[in-house]
N, C-alpha and C positions, 0 to 999 in steps of 0.2 A: 461475101470476105471471113468475113468475124469466125461466124459456126467452121467455116472452112478449114483455119491456121487449128482450132480448138478440136476440127477431129483429127485433124495430118498428127496433133501434139498427144489426142488419148493413144493414137495406134504404135507414135513412137513408145510410151508410157509399157501399153499392154506388150510390143513386142521384146521390152531392154526386161520387167518385171520378173517373167518368169524363170527367166534364166538366171537369175540372183539368189530368185525368192522362192524355188522349186527348192524343197525338204525330202531327205527319205521318207519312199515309201512304210511304211505300215503291214500289211498283207498283199502275197505273192500266189499266184497261181503256175504252174511248171508240168513239163511232162518230164520225170524222172528215166531214163534210161542205164541199165545199171546188166557189167557181165556176169555172166551164172557160171560154170561147169556148165549147166545146160542151155546156154546160147545169151543170146539177149532179150533180155525183158524191160518191156515199158510201162511205166504206169501213171498216173497222175498221182501231185502233191501236190502240199497247200503249204505256205511257210505264214507262220504269224507274229510280227513284233508287239508281245508287253514292254520292255524297255529297252536302250542302245547300252553299251560298256561303255564307261568315259575315257580320253588317257588313261588319268590318274589310276581308273583300276585295273588297264592293263601292264598303267608301272609298276603297282603291286602286285600284278599276277606274274609282271616280267620274275621278280626276285625271289616268290615263292616257286616259278619254276625252274630256275635258277639255281635255287638250296633243295627243296624236296624234287625236285626231276616231274617228268609227266603223271607222277601217281600221285606226289605234291599236289600235280597242280586237280586230280580226277577228284581228288580228297577236299579241295578247299569247294569247288561248282557244284559237288555232291549238293542236290536239294535244289539248286538255285533254277528258276523257270524264268529263265529273258521273254519263252515264245515260247511255240508249240510246230510240229512237223506233223503235218499230217500226210497220211499214204492210206487213201478207201477207209477202212471204217479204222485205222490204229494208229493213235495221235502216242507221240515220242516229244517227252519232254526238250526241248532248245536251252542249255545252261548257260550259253555266252550268245550274243552278237554285236559283230561290231561291222560298225561302216563307216568308209573311208572315199570322201571325196576326189574324183582327181577326174579334172575341170571340170566339166558340164555333166558328166559320169558316177558314178558309186557303183562300191565294193564292197558288196555283205561277205559275210561269214555268217554263218551256224554252226558254234558248235555243237556237240550233243555225246553222253557218254556213250559209248559201245559195247554193246555186252560181250563179255568175252567164254568163247567157247572153255569149256572143262578139258574136252583131249590140249586143246594148247595152254593151258593150265598146266597140265602133267607133262607132257613133253616140254616146255617153257621155250615156244618158237619165239623166235628174232618176233612178232608179229605181239607179243606182250609190249613192248617196250612202242605200239602203235594206239595207243588205248580209246580213242576219239575217232570219232563220226564226225566226221565235214562236210561241209558243202557251200562253194565259195562263188557268186557272182558277177555280173556288173549293169547295172541295167542304164538305160538312155537314162534321158530327160522328159523321155515318156512312160516310162515303165518300163522299156519292153530290153530284156539281153537273154543270156547263155551262160553255162558256169561249168562246174566238173562235183562234177562228188566222187568222196574221199570213203572210204566204206571204213577200213582201217590207218590211223593218220597219227600225227604226235604235229605237240603247234611249240613254235617261238617267237617269242616279243622282245624286240630288243626297246633300248632306253626310252626312245620318242615314244612308245608303246605302237608299234607295225607291227601286225603279224604276220606269218609267215608259217603256209603246213609245211611238212614232210610225211609224200604218201607212203607209205606202205610198199607198193608191188608196180602204182604208177597208170594200172591196168582198172579200176574199179565204174566210174560211170562218167555221163553229162546230165547235165539238166539245161532245159532245151521248150522253145517254147514260152518263156518267163512275162507276164501277165505281171504287173501292179494293177490291183484289186484296190489296193486306199494308200 
C-alpha cells in the first residue's frame, strides 16, 4: 500500500511539473511556404537560437525605434547574432530572438535584416520602410506549431517590451510543420 501511494504521488508530480518547468526551445525545424511571382515554393528551414532578448533590451530598443525609426533599429542590430536561419545550404544571421510565454505555449519572433534591392532604393518605394525579414510562430509545450513569414516588415515595441509586426503587403508566407529539435 505504501508503494502505491508513492507511485500515485510520483505520477501527480510528473504531470504537474512538466507544465510549469517547460522552457522555450533552442532549435526548430519547419517548412517555409513562400508566395513568389512564380507561385508557391516550399523549403525546409531550421531556426537556431543562441540567446533570447530580455524585456530590458526590448525596452531600450523601443526607445531607439521611437527616436531613430526602423533604420535606427536596423543600425543598432547590425552585426548582432542571436541565432541563425538555415535554408538549405544558406545560413542567415538572426539579429533578434524574442520569446513570450502565452499560457502553456510560447510565441517566438525571429528578426533578420532584409537585403534591400537596388531598384527599391533608386525608386524610393515605400517598402524601404519595412527593412526586416521576420518569422513568428507559436509552439505548444510539445514544441509543435505553425506561424507566418514576413519577407518585408517593420517592428513596433511598446513600453512593456511587447513586440508587434507590421507586414509590408501581408502576402509573404507561412511556417508549417514546426518541430522543436532541442
